[in-house]
N, C-alpha and C positions, 0 to 999 in steps of 0.2 A: 666545798664538799667534793669528795673524791668520786670518780666515776664508778659505777657498779656494773658497767657493761662495756663491751667494745663492739663497734659496728662498722659496716662498710656498705656503700651503695653498689649494686651490681647492675650491669647492662644485660639483664635477662628478664624474660616475662616472669610473672609470679610463680606459675607452675614449674617453669624451668629452674627458677631459683630454689624452690623447695627440693627438687630432684638433685640439683647441683650441690646444695648444702648437705643433704643426706649422704651423697657420694663422697664429698670432701671430708665429712666427719668420719666416714668409714675408713678412708685412706689414712686417717690420723688416729685410728684405734678406738673410735666411738661407734657404738650401736645406737640406733634410735629406738628407745623402749616404748615411748608414747608419742602420739601425734594428735594434737588437739586442733581441730578446725574451728577457730573462734567465730569466724563469720557464720558458719552453718549453725553453731550452737546458739549464738545470739538470735539468729533468725527463728530457730525452732522454739527457744525458751521465752524470748521476749518480743518476737515478731518485729525486730528492728533490722535495718540494713546497716551493715558495718563493712568497712574496707576489707579486702583480702588480708587475712592475718592467721598465721599458723604457728603453733608452739610445738617445737620438737624437743622431746626429753632425751638428751644425749647422755650416754653412760660409757665410761671406760672401765670395764669390769675390774681390772687389776688395781686401778686407783680407787675405785669404790670399795673394794675389799680392804685395802690399806686404811682408808678413812674410817670404815666401820670398825676395824680392829682398834683404832685409836679412840674412837668416840661413838658409842652405840646409838646415840640419838641423832647422829649426823644424817641419817636417812631422811630426816625432815627437810634436808636441803638437797636431796638427790632426786632425780637425776639433774644434771646441769641443763637449764633451759636455754634454747636457741630459738629466736623468733625470726620469721620471715614475714614482712609486711609490705603492702603496696600503699604508697602515699597518694593523696588525691591528685597530685600532678603526674602520676603514673610511674614514678621512680620506685624501685624495689630496694629495700634495705634488709640486711641480715645483721642481727645482733645476738651476742652471746653474753651470758652472765660472766662476770669476773669472779671466779671462785675465791681468789685471794681477798677481794673486798667483802664478799658474803661471809666468809669464814672468820673474819676479824672479830665478829661478835662472839665467837666460841672461844672460850679461854682454855685452849689445849694446844700447846706448842707442837705436838706431834703432827698436827694437821697442816702446819705451815709448809713443809716440803711437798706434801701431796698436792696442796692447793696451787703451789707454784708450778709443779709439773703439769697439772691439768690446765692451768691458765695458759701455759706455753703451747700445749697441744691444741687448745681451742683457738688461740690466736692464729696459729699456723693453718688450721682448718678454714678459718674465715679469710685469712690472707690469700689462701690458695684457690679461693672460689673462682676467680676469673681465669686463672691458668688452667684449672681442671675443666672448666666449662668450655674453654676454647680448644682444649686438646681432644675433646670427644667428637 
């Protein structure tokens, strides 16, 4: 089975990782349109305790526009989700959807180039996390 995401562990606190991820995404042309605090939501709705877990809905407007022109229902797969989670051992991991893997199910070749471009930018944003965090 192919991977549907790419991830890296960062040497940052959970809150710092969320901030660093948002900043790195911005440096690579993504805005964060949505931010879902899964921990708080599960506590409020189900009264359960869950590890720190945040979903960031990242969007590169130009790429989203190209994708929407090629496939009007592609909005069901937008924005690209990036998660920040803290594991029980305290490590913090950042993961991003692989848009190439997710768009393979859509039979529209025009999406291929857009997916590859977004994949590259998301990979760069995740790879740059440590460098960007250390530079600030």
